FILUMTI-727777 format. One record per residue (C-alpha): residue in one letter; x negated, y negated, z negated. Coordinates in Angstrom, 2 decimals. Last residue first. Layout:
   resn        xx        yy        zz
      A         X         Y         Z
...
END
This chain:
   resn        xx        yy        zz
      A    134.59    -93.66   -239.05
      V    136.87    -92.92   -242.00
      V    135.40    -90.78   -244.80
      V    137.40    -88.56   -247.15
      R    135.07    -87.17   -249.77
      E    134.57    -83.82   -251.49
      I    130.79    -83.74   -251.10
      E    128.92    -87.04   -251.37
      Q    126.62    -88.75   -248.90
      K    125.77    -85.85   -246.61
      K    129.15    -84.13   -246.69
      A    131.07    -87.33   -245.99
      K    128.58    -88.49   -243.37
      Y    128.87    -85.17   -241.53
      L    132.65    -85.50   -241.67
      A    132.42    -89.01   -240.18
      K    130.19    -87.64   -237.43
      D    132.83    -85.00   -236.65
      A    135.55    -87.66   -236.49
      R    133.42    -89.69   -234.08
      R    132.76    -86.64   -231.90
      L    136.48    -85.84   -231.77
      L    137.34    -89.40   -230.73
      N    134.65    -89.29   -228.05
      D    136.24    -86.12   -226.64
      S    139.62    -87.88   -226.57
      D    138.29    -90.65   -224.33
      M    136.55    -93.93   -225.09
      S    137.25    -97.26   -223.34
      D    139.68    -98.34   -226.03
      N    142.75   -100.55   -225.52
      A    145.43    -98.10   -224.33
      P    143.77    -95.28   -226.28
      S    144.17    -97.05   -229.63
      S    141.74    -95.03   -231.68
      A    141.18    -93.39   -235.04
      A    138.43    -91.26   -236.55
      I    138.56    -89.31   -239.80
      G    136.03    -87.04   -241.52
      V    137.22    -84.85   -244.38
      S    135.61    -82.80   -247.14
      I    137.39    -79.90   -248.81
      T    137.60    -78.34   -252.26
      V    137.70    -74.82   -253.73
      F    137.81    -74.79   -257.54
      K    135.13    -75.16   -260.23
      D    134.20    -78.50   -258.73
      V    131.28    -80.37   -257.20
      T    128.35    -77.92   -257.22
      S    130.39    -74.98   -255.95
      V    129.06    -71.57   -257.02
      A    131.98    -70.60   -259.28
      H    134.66    -71.39   -256.71
      S    138.04    -70.44   -258.17
      I    141.06    -71.15   -255.95
      K    143.08    -73.77   -257.80
      L    145.64    -74.19   -254.99
      E    146.12    -77.71   -256.35
      Q    142.74    -78.69   -254.92
      V    143.99    -77.85   -251.43
      A    147.11    -79.98   -251.91
      H    144.96    -82.86   -253.18
      K    142.81    -82.81   -250.05
      V    145.92    -82.81   -247.86
      S    147.35    -85.75   -249.80
      E    144.05    -87.64   -249.36
      L    144.33    -86.69   -245.69
      V    147.72    -88.35   -245.31
      I    146.65    -91.56   -247.08
      R    143.44    -91.75   -245.02
      A    145.42    -91.29   -241.81
      G    147.71    -94.18   -242.72
      Q    144.73    -96.47   -243.28
      P    143.09    -95.35   -240.03
      D    146.24    -95.98   -237.93
      T    148.86    -93.28   -237.19
      N    151.07    -92.99   -234.11
      P    150.05    -89.36   -233.65
      L    148.12    -87.56   -236.42
      V    145.97    -84.67   -235.15
      I    144.40    -82.44   -237.81
      V    141.30    -80.29   -237.26
      F    139.97    -77.35   -239.28
      E    136.50    -76.00   -240.05
      D    135.80    -72.90   -242.15
      G    134.84    -70.78   -239.14
      G    136.38    -72.33   -236.04
      F    138.69    -75.18   -235.08
      R    141.68    -73.94   -237.05
      A    144.63    -76.12   -236.18
      C    146.90    -78.76   -237.76
      F    149.28    -80.97   -235.79
      D    151.53    -83.84   -236.81
      A    154.31    -84.15   -234.21
      P    157.02    -82.70   -236.45
      R    156.19    -85.13   -239.28
      R    155.50    -83.94   -242.82
      L    151.97    -82.55   -242.88
      T    151.43    -81.11   -246.35
      K    152.68    -77.67   -245.30
      N    149.91    -77.33   -242.71
      M    147.20    -78.28   -245.16
      A    148.39    -75.81   -247.81
      G    148.76    -72.98   -245.29
      A    145.29    -73.52   -243.84
      V    143.76    -73.59   -247.33
      A    145.52    -70.37   -248.32
      Q    144.57    -68.51   -245.14
      L    140.95    -69.64   -245.31
      C    140.71    -68.61   -248.97
      Y    142.24    -65.20   -248.22
      D    139.65    -64.66   -245.50
      G    136.88    -65.61   -247.90
      A    138.25    -63.17   -250.49
      I    137.93    -60.45   -247.85
      Y    134.49    -61.75   -246.90
      G    132.96    -61.39   -250.33
      Y    133.21    -63.38   -253.58
      C    129.73    -64.83   -254.03
      D    128.31    -64.70   -250.52
      N    131.63    -65.83   -249.06
      Y    131.83    -68.76   -251.49
      S    128.24    -69.70   -250.70
      R    129.16    -69.89   -247.04
      F    132.21    -71.95   -247.97
      F    130.19    -74.60   -249.78
      D    132.88    -77.26   -249.23
      I    135.69    -76.33   -246.85
      D    135.53    -78.58   -243.76
      V    138.17    -80.87   -242.28
      V    137.96    -82.86   -239.03
      A    140.58    -85.60   -238.81
      L    142.05    -87.31   -235.75
      S    144.08    -90.51   -235.62
      L    146.06    -91.94   -232.73
      S    147.32    -95.51   -232.49
      Q    150.12    -96.46   -230.11
      R    150.33    -98.13   -226.69
      E    153.19    -95.92   -225.46
      R    151.28    -94.59   -222.45
      K    147.93    -94.49   -224.23
      A    149.43    -92.82   -227.28
      R    151.19    -90.31   -225.01
      D    148.00    -89.49   -223.11
      W    146.07    -89.02   -226.34
      E    148.89    -86.92   -227.78
      R    148.75    -84.49   -224.86
      N    144.94    -84.40   -224.83
      L    144.84    -83.66   -228.57
      A    147.60    -81.07   -228.38
      N    145.94    -79.15   -225.53
      Y    142.57    -79.31   -227.28
      F    144.16    -78.07   -230.51
      S    145.98    -75.20   -228.82
      R    142.66    -73.87   -227.50
      R    141.04    -74.31   -230.92
      N    143.70    -72.19   -232.65
      P    147.21    -72.96   -233.90
      I    148.10    -71.70   -237.40
      Q    148.48    -68.05   -238.39
      T    145.39    -68.16   -240.62
      L    143.81    -64.88   -239.47
      Y    145.17    -64.42   -235.93
      D    144.56    -68.03   -234.90
      Y    147.40    -69.04   -232.62
      T    147.38    -70.00   -228.92
      S    146.63    -66.70   -227.17
      L    148.52    -64.57   -229.68
      R    151.58    -66.81   -229.45
      Q    151.57    -66.69   -225.65
      L    151.26    -62.90   -225.76
      E    154.21    -62.78   -228.15
      D    156.27    -65.04   -225.90
      E    155.46    -62.90   -222.86
      L    156.40    -59.74   -224.76
      R    159.72    -61.26   -225.80
      K    160.37    -62.42   -222.26
      K    159.78    -58.90   -220.92
      D    162.02    -57.42   -223.59
      T    164.81    -59.87   -222.73
      V    164.53    -59.26   -218.97
      D    168.06    -57.91   -218.51
      R    168.66    -57.73   -214.77
      I    171.63    -59.13   -212.93
      I    172.63    -58.39   -209.32
      T    175.26    -60.65   -207.82
      L    177.36    -60.08   -204.71
      V    179.24    -63.25   -203.83
      S    182.55    -63.38   -202.01
      D    184.30    -64.92   -199.05
      E    187.49    -62.85   -198.92
      G    188.49    -60.65   -195.98
      G    188.42    -57.53   -198.12
      V    184.85    -58.25   -199.24
      E    182.67    -60.76   -197.39
      T    179.10    -61.57   -198.42
      K    177.11    -64.30   -200.10
      R    174.04    -63.22   -201.98
      A    172.96    -63.37   -205.61
      S    169.81    -62.63   -207.62
      I    169.94    -63.19   -211.37
      Q    167.29    -62.71   -214.04
      C    168.48    -62.45   -217.61
      A    167.35    -63.34   -221.14
      L    169.99    -61.98   -223.48
      I    171.99    -63.67   -226.25
      G    173.93    -61.37   -228.57
      R    173.88    -57.61   -228.16
      N    177.51    -56.53   -228.57
      K    179.57    -59.17   -226.75
      S    176.62    -60.16   -224.57
      R    175.88    -63.84   -223.94
      L    173.83    -64.67   -220.88
      Q    170.59    -66.63   -220.67
      T    169.07    -67.93   -217.45
      E    166.49    -67.18   -214.77
      F    167.41    -67.29   -211.08
      N    165.30    -64.62   -209.41
      R    166.69    -65.05   -205.89
      I    169.60    -67.06   -204.55
      E    171.08    -66.32   -201.13
      D    173.45    -67.81   -198.60
      T    172.77    -71.48   -199.25
      Q    174.63    -74.70   -200.12
      R    177.70    -73.35   -201.89
      L    175.52    -70.82   -203.68
      A    173.26    -73.61   -204.96
      R    176.18    -75.49   -206.49
      A    177.42    -72.36   -208.26
      L    173.92    -71.61   -209.62
      R    173.44    -75.18   -210.84
      K    176.87    -75.21   -212.48
      Q    176.22    -71.92   -214.25
      D    172.86    -73.17   -215.49
      D    174.51    -76.35   -216.79
      I    176.92    -74.20   -218.80
      N    174.02    -72.79   -220.83
      V    174.96    -69.68   -222.78
      W    177.11    -68.33   -219.96
      L    179.05    -65.17   -220.77
      G    182.05    -66.90   -222.34
      L    184.56    -64.64   -220.63
      R    186.18    -67.72   -219.12
      M    182.85    -68.84   -217.69
      A    182.11    -65.39   -216.31
      S    185.37    -65.70   -214.40
      K    188.41    -63.54   -215.01
      G    190.31    -61.32   -212.61
      I    188.51    -58.14   -213.65
      I    186.61    -58.44   -216.96
      E    188.77    -57.01   -219.74
      E    189.81    -54.06   -217.54
      R    186.17    -53.30   -216.73
      S    185.37    -53.09   -220.44
      Y    183.30    -55.79   -222.13
      G    179.83    -55.43   -223.67
      V    178.02    -57.78   -221.29
      L    175.23    -55.44   -220.20
      K    177.15    -52.18   -220.44
      T    180.04    -53.60   -218.44
      F    177.55    -54.82   -215.82
      G    175.72    -51.49   -215.51
      Q    179.04    -49.71   -215.16
      N    179.79    -51.61   -211.98
      V    181.84    -54.75   -211.55
      D    184.71    -55.81   -209.34
      S    186.68    -58.81   -208.15
      I    185.42    -61.37   -210.69
      R    186.92    -64.84   -210.40
      F    184.32    -67.31   -209.12
      N    187.01    -69.68   -207.80
      K    186.21    -70.12   -204.10
      L    183.31    -67.66   -203.88
      Q    185.23    -64.66   -205.12
      H    183.30    -62.40   -207.45
      I    181.29    -59.22   -207.16
      V    179.24    -58.01   -210.14
      I    176.25    -55.69   -210.33
      A    174.33    -54.93   -213.54
      D    171.23    -53.00   -212.59
      P    170.88    -49.27   -213.22
      S    172.68    -48.73   -209.88
      T    175.04    -45.77   -210.00
      K    178.42    -47.31   -209.12
      F    177.42    -49.89   -206.54
      T    174.93    -47.65   -204.79
      K    177.36    -44.75   -204.71
      S    180.11    -46.83   -203.12
      Q    183.13    -47.86   -205.22
      L    183.19    -51.35   -203.72
      D    183.85    -49.82   -200.35
      G    183.15    -51.46   -197.02
      L    180.52    -48.80   -196.46
      K    178.42    -51.12   -194.35
      I    179.02    -54.09   -196.62
      L    177.99    -52.19   -199.73
      E    174.99    -50.68   -197.99
      R    173.92    -54.04   -196.60
      T    174.09    -55.66   -200.04
      K    171.99    -52.95   -201.65
      L    169.40    -53.15   -198.89
      E    169.27    -56.96   -199.08
      L    168.82    -56.98   -202.85
      E    165.96    -54.50   -202.61
      L    164.35    -56.36   -199.72
      T    164.49    -59.71   -201.54
      T    162.68    -58.21   -204.50
      T    163.76    -58.17   -208.12
      A    160.87    -57.56   -210.49
      L    162.03    -55.62   -213.55
      K    159.97    -52.45   -213.38
      E    156.77    -53.91   -211.99
      A    157.01    -56.90   -214.32
      Q    157.75    -54.63   -217.28
      R    154.72    -52.48   -216.49
      T    152.48    -55.54   -216.23
      L    153.92    -56.99   -219.41
      S    153.30    -53.73   -221.26
      T    149.68    -53.70   -220.13
      K    149.22    -57.29   -221.28
      I    150.86    -56.47   -224.61
      W    148.65    -53.44   -225.12
      I    145.48    -55.38   -224.22
      V    146.41    -58.13   -226.70
      V    147.10    -55.60   -229.45
      G    143.80    -53.77   -228.80
      I    141.86    -57.04   -228.95
      V    143.49    -57.82   -232.31
      F    142.65    -54.36   -233.68
      S    139.05    -54.50   -232.43
      V    138.56    -57.86   -234.17
      L    139.97    -56.50   -237.44
      V    137.84    -53.32   -237.23
      A    134.71    -55.36   -236.55
      L    135.45    -57.62   -239.50
      I    135.84    -54.59   -241.78
      G    132.54    -53.12   -240.52
      F    130.79    -56.45   -241.01
      R    131.78    -56.44   -244.64
      N    130.99    -52.76   -245.08
      W    127.50    -53.26   -243.63
      E    126.83    -56.11   -246.10
      M    127.82    -53.83   -249.00
END
């Protein structure tokens, strides 16, 4: 039975590692495929200028979306098939109109920044923005543009690449690296980032900051009694209950490791933190997860250690705050299980 438990855990860990490796590999391939280089843009521009023909082979067959517009008013002079496919409009619907009039820009400020930059320099590379497609919704795009002359008109040749899939993979990799795969709440790495961020803000704004360390009572005994699959379910349920109890957007709950969790409460004094954590403790009790081998209750319970600080006035740092909260938890478990203790 013990071998089966460890076998299941090994399979889960191997699966997560495999997903991360796949996403990293996919990102590398996407980066190689989607990266826009200065040389590539220059070669395409030179060919168009050399041929003096907007219907050149490069223009027509490029897999990238290419659009040429007048510099003075940004009205579109010509587009290739890649552009019509990207935005979902026909060539006839596009010519003579600006991207603004077509409603392609999601963020108007991005359009203004790009236009301003093109009036000040000859070339823009890898400008990231979002464009609105008629058929596909909002797309993440990378734009490279260069001034040129077409038919005696000062114009801009723009190459646009859809990097939506690349962005989606990047976001998923970011989520996997900052969230705990089992409980689907932030992990220890995210916690340290949040703690340092809130510490700096509390110091800057001269506010209180509270930190709680939470531990599930007799969790090792629970695992021995019910098995590791039930233990995983318990961790997921407890994490969900705690996270839902926190009301303010800035309140932060993370899994610190094993059956231990941490909660960051910005702009909260010790009394306020105690009230919040009593609510968290009650929410866990209300789950009514059976715990036959607990010596304090027939259901799963938690113990909590709280520490608070006013960073602008205290000589300690965020690490000291964590140590104090951990000592308060130790005191809670040593004196009486199922307690909320403030350092």
